[in-house]
C-alpha positions in Angstrom: 36.8 29.5 25.5 33.9 27.9 24.0 33.5 24.7 22.6 32.7 24.1 19.2 32.2 20.8 17.0 30.9 20.3 13.5 27.8 17.6 13.4 26.1 16.9 10.3 22.6 16.7 13.0 22.1 17.8 16.5 21.9 14.9 18.6 18.7 13.6 20.1 17.5 15.4 23.5 18.5 13.4 26.7 17.9 13.9 30.0 19.6 13.4 33.1 19.9 10.1 34.4 19.8 8.8 30.6 22.1 6.3 29.0 24.1 7.2 26.1 26.3 5.0 23.9 29.6 6.2 22.2 29.8 5.9 18.8 33.5 6.6 18.0 36.0 6.7 20.2 37.1 10.4 22.0 40.2 11.2 23.4 40.0 14.3 25.8 41.5 17.5 24.9 41.2 19.2 27.9 41.4 18.2 31.6 37.6 19.0 32.6 36.7 16.1 29.6 36.4 12.4 29.6 38.1 10.4 27.5 35.8 7.2 25.9 36.1 4.0 23.5 33.2 3.2 20.6 30.1 0.9 22.4 31.3 2.3 25.6 28.2 3.4 28.2 28.0 6.9 29.5 25.7 7.7 31.9 24.7 11.5 31.5 24.7 14.0 34.0 24.0 17.1 32.8 23.1 18.5 29.5 25.2 21.7 29.4 24.5 22.5 25.8 23.4 21.3 22.5 27.0 20.0 22.0 28.4 19.3 25.2 27.1 16.8 27.9 28.2 16.1 31.7 28.5 12.2 32.3 29.9 9.6 34.2 32.0 6.3 32.6 31.3 2.9 34.3 34.4 3.4 35.8 33.7 6.4 37.6 35.4 9.1 35.5 33.2 12.4 35.1 33.9 15.3 33.0 32.5 17.2 29.8 32.4 14.9 26.4 30.9 15.7 22.7 27.3 14.7 22.6 27.6 14.4 18.7 29.9 10.9 19.6 27.3 9.2 21.4 23.7 8.3 20.8 20.7 7.1 23.1 20.2 3.5 25.0 17.8 2.7 22.1 16.4 -0.3 24.2 15.5 1.4 26.9 13.9 4.2 24.5 12.1 1.6 22.9 10.8 0.4 26.1 10.0 3.7 27.5 8.2 4.9 24.2 6.4 1.0 23.7 4.8 1.7 27.2 3.5 5.4 26.4 2.3 4.3 23.0 -0.1 1.3 24.9 -1.5 3.9 27.5 -1.9 6.4 24.7 -3.9 4.2 22.5 -5.9 2.6 25.1 -7.5 6.2 26.1 -8.4 6.6 22.5 -10.2 3.4 21.6 -12.8 4.8 23.1 -12.8 8.3 21.2 -12.4 6.2 18.0 -15.6 4.8 18.6 -17.5 7.3 18.7 -16.1 9.6 16.1 -16.7 6.6 13.8 -20.1 7.4 12.9 -20.0 11.1 13.1 -17.5 10.7 10.1 -20.0 8.3 8.3 -22.8 10.5 8.4 -21.0 13.6 7.3 -19.5 11.8 4.2 -23.2 10.8 3.3 -24.4 14.4 3.7 -21.2 15.8 2.0 -21.6 13.3 -1.4 -25.8 14.0 -1.5 -25.3 17.4 -1.4 -22.6 17.4 -4.4 -20.5 19.9 -2.0 -16.5 19.2 -1.1 -15.9 15.2 -0.5 -18.4 14.1 -3.2 -17.3 11.4 -4.9 -19.1 12.5 -8.2 -17.3 15.5 -9.4 -16.9 16.6 -12.7 -14.4 14.2 -14.7 -12.3 17.3 -16.6 -12.0 19.3 -13.7 -11.2 16.0 -11.2 -8.5 15.4 -13.8 -6.7 18.2 -13.8 -7.1 18.7 -10.0 -5.7 14.8 -9.6 -2.7 15.8 -11.5 -1.6 18.7 -9.7 -2.9 16.5 -6.3 -0.5 13.9 -7.4 2.2 16.0 -8.0 1.8 18.2 -4.8 1.6 14.8 -3.0 5.1 13.6 -4.5 6.9 16.4 -3.6 5.6 16.3 0.0 6.1 12.5 0.2 9.9 12.9 -0.4 9.5 15.9 2.2 8.1 13.5 4.5 10.8 11.0 4.0 13.1 13.3 4.6 11.2 15.5 7.3 13.3 14.1 10.3 16.7 14.9 11.5 17.8 11.4 12.6 16.6 8.1 11.0 15.0 6.9 14.4 12.7 9.7 15.0 10.7 8.6 11.9 10.5 5.2 13.2 7.8 3.5 15.6 9.5 1.9 18.9 7.7 -1.3 18.2 10.2 -1.6 15.0 12.9 -0.1 16.8 12.4 -2.8 19.7 13.4 -5.2 17.1 16.9 -4.3 15.6 20.3 -4.7 16.9 22.6 -1.4 17.6 24.6 -2.3 14.2 21.8 -2.2 12.1 20.4 1.0 13.6 23.7 2.5 13.3 23.3 1.5 9.9 20.2 3.0 9.0 21.6 6.2 10.4 24.2 6.3 8.1 22.1 5.6 5.2 19.5 7.8 6.0 22.2 10.5 6.3 23.4 10.1 2.9 19.8 10.0 1.4 19.3 13.5 3.6 22.4 15.0 2.4 22.3 13.7 -1.3 18.6 15.2 -1.3 20.0 18.6 0.2 23.0 18.5 -2.1 20.3 18.1 -5.2 19.0 21.5 -3.7 21.7 23.4 -3.8 22.5 22.5 -7.3 19.5 23.4 -8.4 19.3 26.6 -6.5 22.8 27.5 -8.3 21.4 27.2 -11.5 18.4 28.4 -11.2 19.7 32.0 -9.1 23.7 32.3 -10.7 23.6 30.7 -14.0 20.8 31.1 -15.6 20.7 34.5 -14.5 24.3 35.2 -15.6 23.3 33.7 -19.1 21.4 36.3 -19.8 23.4 39.4 -18.2 25.6 41.7 -20.7 28.4 41.3 -18.1 29.1 37.7 -18.6 30.5 36.3 -21.6 30.5 32.5 -21.0 29.2 31.4 -17.6 30.8 28.1 -18.3 34.0 29.6 -16.9 32.9 29.6 -13.7 30.1 26.8 -13.4 31.5 24.3 -15.9 29.6 21.1 -16.5 27.6 21.6 -13.2 24.3 20.7 -15.3 25.1 17.3 -16.1 26.5 17.1 -12.6 23.1 17.5 -11.6 21.6 14.9 -14.1 23.7 12.5 -12.7 23.0 13.2 -9.0 19.2 13.2 -9.4 19.3 9.7 -10.8 21.2 9.1 -7.4 19.3 10.5 -5.8 16.0 8.8 -6.7 17.1 5.6 -6.9 18.1 6.1 -3.2 14.4 7.4 -2.5 13.0 4.7 -3.8 14.5 2.3 -1.6 13.2 4.8 1.3 9.6 4.4 0.0 10.0 0.6 -0.6 10.7 0.5 2.9 11.7 2.6 5.8 14.4 -0.2 7.0 16.5 0.1 3.9 18.3 -3.5 3.3 21.0 -2.1 0.0 22.2 1.1 -1.6 25.4 -1.2 -2.6 24.4 -2.2 -5.9 22.7 2.0 -6.1 26.2 3.1 -6.0 28.0 0.6 -7.6 25.6 1.3 -11.0 26.3 5.2 -10.6 30.1 5.2 -10.0 31.1 5.7 -13.7 28.9 8.3 -13.8 30.6 9.8 -11.1 33.6 10.5 -13.1 32.0 13.6 -14.9 33.4 15.6 -11.8 36.9 15.3 -13.0 35.6 18.3 -15.5 34.5 20.5 -12.8 37.0 19.7 -10.0 40.0 20.3 -12.5 38.5 24.1 -13.3 37.7 24.8 -9.8 40.5 26.7 -9.0 40.8 28.3 -12.2 37.3 29.4 -12.0 37.5 30.7 -8.9 40.6 33.1 -9.8 38.7 34.3 -12.7 35.5 34.5 -10.6 37.4 36.8 -8.0 38.9 38.8 -10.6 35.7 39.5 -12.7 33.7 40.1 -9.4 35.7 43.4 -8.9 34.1 44.8 -12.3 30.9 46.8 -10.7 28.2 45.1 -13.4 29.6 41.6 -12.4 29.9 42.7 -8.6 26.1 44.2 -8.5 24.8 40.9 -10.4 26.2 38.4 -8.0 24.7 40.5 -5.0 21.9 40.3 -6.7 21.4 36.9 -6.5 22.9 36.4 -3.3 20.4 38.1 -2.2 17.5 35.7 -3.1 15.9 33.9 0.1 16.7 30.7 -1.4 20.4 31.6 -0.7 19.8 31.2 2.9 22.4 33.8 3.3 25.4 31.5 1.4 27.4 33.6 -1.2 28.2 31.7 -4.6 31.8 30.8 -3.5 30.4 29.1 -0.7 28.2 27.4 -3.3 30.2 26.8 -5.9 32.6 24.6 -3.7 29.8 21.8 -3.1 30.5 19.6 -6.1 34.2 19.3 -5.0 33.3 19.0 -1.2 30.4 16.2 -2.1 32.3 13.9 -4.5 35.3 13.5 -2.1 32.7 13.1 0.6 30.8 9.7 -0.9 34.2 7.7 0.2 33.9 8.6 3.8 29.3 8.7 3.9 29.8 4.9 2.3 32.8 3.4 4.9 30.5 4.6 7.7 27.7 2.0 6.2 30.3 -0.7 5.5 31.5 -0.9 8.9 28.1 -1.4 10.6 27.2 -4.0 7.7 27.5 -7.2 9.1 30.2 -10.1 6.7 27.0 -12.2 5.7 24.8 -9.3 4.9 23.4 -9.6 1.1 24.6 -5.6 0.5 27.9 -6.2 1.3 29.9 -7.8 -1.4 27.8 -4.7 -3.5 29.4 -2.3 -0.7 32.6 -3.4 -1.0 32.9 -3.6 -5.1 31.3 0.3 -4.8 33.3 1.5 -2.0 36.3 0.4 -4.4 35.1 1.9 -7.4 34.1 5.2 -5.8 37.9 5.2 -4.4 39.2 4.9 -7.5 37.1 7.7 -9.0 38.0 10.2 -6.7 41.2 9.5 -7.0 41.0 10.2 -11.4 39.3 13.0 -10.0 42.0 14.4 -8.0 44.3 13.1 -10.2 42.9 15.5 -12.5 42.8 18.2 -10.5 46.3 18.4 -9.8 47.4 18.1 -13.2 45.7 21.0 -14.5 46.5 23.2 -11.1 50.1 21.9 -11.9 49.4 23.2 -15.7 48.4 26.2 -14.9 50.9 26.6 -12.3 53.4 26.5 -15.2 51.7 29.1 -17.1 51.6 31.4 -14.1 55.7 31.1 -13.9 55.8 31.5 -17.1 53.9 34.8 -17.4 56.6 35.8 -14.6 59.9 35.2 -16.7 61.7 38.1 -18.1 62.2 37.1 -21.8 66.0 35.7 -22.2 65.8 36.0 -25.8 67.6 32.3 -26.2 64.4 30.3 -25.2 65.4 29.5 -21.9 61.8 31.9 -20.7 60.1 29.4 -22.3 59.2 26.7 -19.7 55.8 25.3 -21.1 55.7 21.7 -22.3 53.2 19.1 -22.0 55.2 16.6 -20.0 56.5 19.1 -17.8 55.4 18.8 -14.2 55.6 21.3 -11.4 56.8 19.7 -8.2 57.7 22.9 -5.9 59.2 26.2 -5.4 61.5 27.8 -2.5 63.2 30.9 -1.8 66.7 30.6 -0.8 69.5 32.5 -0.2 72.9 31.8 -2.9 75.8 32.4 -1.4 78.2 33.8 -4.1 82.3 33.4 -3.3 84.7 35.6 -5.2 88.3 36.3 -4.3 87.0 39.4 -2.3 84.8 36.6 -0.1 80.8 36.0 0.2 78.4 38.0 -0.9 74.6 36.5 -1.0 71.9 37.2 -3.4 67.9 36.6 -3.2 66.9 33.3 -5.4 63.4 31.4 -6.2 64.2 28.1 -7.4 61.8 26.1 -9.3 61.8 22.1 -9.5 60.0 20.5 -12.7 60.1 16.8 -13.1 62.8 17.6 -16.0 63.8 21.1 -15.0 65.5 23.6 -12.5 64.8 26.6 -12.8 67.0 29.5 -10.8 65.8 32.7 -10.9 66.4 36.1 -9.1 63.2 38.3 -8.0 62.8 41.8 -9.4 61.3 42.9 -6.0 61.8 42.0 -2.2 59.1 43.1 0.3 60.4 43.6 3.8 63.2 41.5 3.1 61.3 38.7 2.4 60.5 37.0 -0.7 57.2 37.3 -2.6 57.0 33.6 -4.5 53.9 34.6 -6.3 54.2 37.7 -7.6 56.6 40.1 -9.4 58.8 39.3 -12.9 61.9 37.0 -12.3 64.9 36.7 -14.2 66.3 33.4 -15.0 69.7 33.1 -13.4 69.9 29.5 -14.7 68.0 26.7 -16.2 69.1 23.4 -16.0 67.9 19.7 -17.5 67.8 17.4 -14.7 69.6 14.9 -17.1 72.9 16.7 -16.2 72.1 18.1 -12.9 74.1 16.9 -9.1 72.8 17.9 -5.7 75.6 18.1 -3.0 75.3 17.9 0.7 77.3 20.4 2.3 77.1 20.2 6.3 77.3 22.6 9.2 80.6 23.7 10.3 81.7 22.0 13.4 84.7 21.8 15.6 86.0 24.3 18.1 85.9 27.6 15.6 82.7 26.6 14.2 80.1 29.7 14.9 76.4 28.4 16.2 75.6 31.7 15.6 76.4 31.3 11.5 72.4 30.5 10.1 74.1 31.0 6.8 76.6 27.8 6.9 74.1 25.7 8.9 71.5 24.9 6.2 74.0 24.5 2.9 73.5 22.2 -0.5 75.1 22.4 -3.8 73.8 22.2 -7.1 76.5 21.3 -10.0 75.4 21.3 -14.0 77.6 18.9 -15.9 76.5 19.8 -18.7 77.8 23.9 -18.4 80.3 23.4 -15.3 78.2 26.1 -13.0 77.6 25.7 -9.6 75.5 26.9 -7.1 75.7 27.2 -3.0 72.2 27.9 -1.7 71.3 28.3 2.3 68.3 27.4 2.8 66.2 28.5 5.8 65.9 25.1 7.7 66.9 21.6 7.9 63.7 20.2 6.6 63.8 22.5 3.5 67.3 21.6 2.9 66.7 18.2 3.0 63.7 17.9 1.0 65.6 19.4 -2.0 68.5 16.8 -1.4 65.9 13.9 -1.3 63.9 15.5 -4.5 66.7 16.1 -7.2 68.4 13.1 -5.7 65.6 10.9 -7.1 64.8 12.7 -10.0 68.4 12.3 -11.1 69.7 9.0 -10.1 68.1 7.5 -13.7 70.2 10.0 -15.4 73.2 9.8 -13.5 73.0 6.1 -13.7 72.3 6.2 -17.5 75.2 8.6 -18.3 78.0 6.2 -16.6 76.9 3.1 -18.6 77.0 4.9 -21.8 80.1 7.1 -21.3 78.4 10.4 -22.3 79.5 11.7 -19.0 83.2 11.3 -20.0 82.8 13.1 -23.4 80.9 16.2 -21.0 83.9 15.6 -18.8 86.2 16.5 -21.7 84.3 19.3 -23.4 84.8 21.2 -19.9 88.0 20.2 -18.8 89.6 23.6 -17.2 92.9 24.2 -18.8 95.2 26.4 -17.1 93.6 29.0 -14.9 90.0 27.2 -15.3 89.6 27.9 -19.1 87.6 25.4 -21.2 87.8 23.0 -24.1 90.9 21.0 -25.7 90.9 17.1 -25.4 92.9 15.3 -22.4 96.5 15.5 -23.8 96.2 19.6 -24.7 94.8 19.9 -20.8 97.4 18.2 -19.4 100.0 20.2 -20.7 98.7 23.2 -19.4 98.4 21.8 -15.7 100.9 23.1 -13.7 101.6 20.2 -11.4 103.0 16.7 -12.8 100.4 15.1 -10.9 97.6 16.9 -12.4 98.8 16.7 -16.0 99.0 12.8 -15.3 95.9 12.8 -14.3 94.4 14.8 -16.6 96.7 12.8 -19.1 95.3 9.3 -17.7 91.2 11.0 -17.8 90.1 8.6 -20.3 91.6 5.9 -19.0 90.5 6.7 -15.6 92.9 4.1 -14.4 93.1 2.7 -10.4 95.9 4.3 -8.8 97.3 3.3 -4.9 98.2 5.6 -2.8 100.2 5.1 0.2 100.4 8.0 2.9 103.0 7.0 5.6 101.7 9.5 8.2 98.0 9.6 7.3 95.3 11.5 6.2 95.8 14.5 8.7 98.1 16.5 6.3 96.1 15.8 3.4 93.1 18.0 4.2 90.9 15.1 2.6 86.9 15.7 2.0 84.5 13.7 0.9 80.9 13.8 -0.6 78.8 11.1 -2.1 77.7 8.5 -1.0 74.8 5.2 -1.2 72.5 6.9 -0.1 72.8 9.8 -3.3 73.7 7.2 -5.6 77.2 8.0 -5.6 80.6 6.9 -5.1 82.8 8.0 -2.4 84.7 11.0 -4.2 87.5 13.3 -2.6 85.7 16.6 -2.9 88.7 18.9 -1.2 92.3 18.5 -0.3 95.3 20.8 1.0 97.7 22.3 -1.0 100.9 20.4 -0.7 104.3 20.1 -2.2 104.5 18.0 -5.6 107.1 15.7 -4.3 104.8 14.4 -1.5 102.8 10.8 -1.5 99.6 13.3 -1.1 100.2 15.0 -4.4 99.1 12.0 -6.0 95.3 12.9 -4.7 93.0 14.7 -6.7 89.7 16.3 -6.2 87.1 14.0 -8.1 89.0 10.7 -7.8 86.5 8.3 -6.1 87.9 6.4 -3.4 87.6 2.8 -4.0 89.3 1.0 -0.8 91.1 1.9 2.4 93.6 -0.5 3.6 92.2 -3.2 1.7 88.6 -2.5 3.1 86.0 -1.5 0.1 84.4 1.4 -0.1 82.8 0.9 -3.3 79.0 0.2 -1.4 79.6 2.6 1.2 77.3 5.2 2.7 78.7 8.6 3.5 78.3 8.5 7.2 80.3 5.2 7.1 83.2 6.3 4.7 83.7 9.4 7.1 83.8 7.4 9.8 86.5 5.3 8.6 88.7 8.1 7.7 88.0 9.6 10.5 89.9 6.6 12.2 93.0 6.9 10.3 94.3 10.3 10.8 97.2 9.6 12.1 98.0 6.0 10.5 99.5 4.8 8.0 96.9 4.6 5.0 96.8 3.2 1.7 94.1 4.2 -0.7 93.3 2.8 -4.1 91.6 5.5 -6.0 90.4 6.4 -9.6 89.1 9.3 -11.7 85.5 9.6 -11.2 84.6 11.6 -15.1 81.3 12.7 -13.7 82.8 15.0 -11.0 86.3 15.4 -12.0 85.7 19.3 -12.9 82.6 20.1 -10.8 84.4 19.1 -7.5 87.2 21.3 -8.7 85.3 24.6 -9.0 83.6 23.3 -6.1 87.0 23.3 -4.2 87.2 26.6 -5.1 84.1 27.8 -3.5 84.6 25.8 -0.2 87.9 27.1 0.3 86.4 30.3 0.9 83.4 29.3 2.7 86.0 27.8 5.4 84.2 24.5 6.5 81.7 23.6 3.9 83.2 20.3 3.0 81.2 17.3 3.5 83.7 14.8 5.6 
């Protein structure tokens, strides 16, 4: 396959036998290439193409390498060029002496005749001609300053020979900044002249600012930056300082926040508007102008977004080749810090605008619920992620699955059902959505449901391979979701745990969770309401009634199981990594007279055989329980008010799903 690489400028011409030096490290991507380190000399054996050469390292390794990663041996080039210059100068001296007399005579004759070259031209005409000439000369001077592909091409061999390798690299990077800044300003001028101004005059465009935002203000800033850099170039071909220029201009670059924040929306609107016949014809006419160089509007309008992000990269290269004792070092360091902070502000503003637009887009897709749940717009709300998942719904008849699209915000979890499914795959960004649940994160818990294990586990069972559970403490609603992979599942676990841990801690400390549990305490077959005493009277087993009656007290209880845990069917949830205590999530049915009947779903395990489990990880707790399956056990447990009811409901689903517990 052909090799291609993106380089700002093609390398200087070399011939076989030349020695080049690596500018950066390079790691070979294919067997016929060579790897090398920065500053390593390489002898060129063959110029295979403009981009790739064949060379030999000092250690004898031979192969292809990217030409853009190297530069010629400047000392060798300077010596050759100096010798050639000396020879050419000696040959030209005799011709120059002979031409001097002829040039002088021609000047005198022209002055006497009043023709071209006269020193006594008419005053008025001369002033106008001088003004026009000065303007043209200024433009030509800029072109001359930036006429070369690389800085060293416009420098004499004698000067090159006096500079060290690091200084030459520094000047090349400064020249790249100056040259690309000039090109960038010309592109901004082109956008305004060929697109913005014609659109202002067109009946097909209501407000061009929707597409171009504050691009004219940006041009003013960058013209000032370009002028300051050009002034340094005019002062000396070896530019000593540019750090002070960028330090002075950095704050003005904050203008880019408006443009970059508008960019994504501008692209969507422009793409939509260009489908209209009149607008499409207008844009195509503008793009056909020779000055566009074959570029379309979309490739031009992104340039400010690209440019602001490139400044830190360009300055970093200059900084890298600037010695610590250089007079520009302090200003460069300060400019780098300031430019980086500006780019961070621009990026954050752009992300904020994009996430706000994302919430608007989601809002438009939601079918109205009539109760306010479908109104998700909020100034403080931030969109975080979305995923297409499968909800596992358990009923007395068995297990069924439904398609869901989940949206996570910084304060809300939205569970929706897509109205249409294309080729059995979700269309995340299209189609109407019905709200299944809207849950403030202040009342949400997420639980990991590990994949089934053991001899009866089915390795082909993808449905239960990556399960997790969402529980809403306020309503008691519970959802079990199947993720398409382990990474997706873990991402949801990590994100919601991080977002909800402060809420859980706050609710636990203020006692509001206890009130929540009381309000949702199941009565009899799973109804709701009533205080703890009423709920206790409706429970069928003495142990459950005792637990319900003592819920408000949540006293510690010691349970001794002489035969171990094997008959209890005990499974757990929680762990310090989730910000939750180790809590009983599932139990086997047993006779009310057995000691295990005192154990209840929602109890947190305080200690096991006098070993504390209050700050235990899930993995460690499961290992401890596995070790006492058939040995006498002494458990100290206490009702966990947050999870008493929610885990009771979760246990019903786990019994249908089979091995869906945690440990």
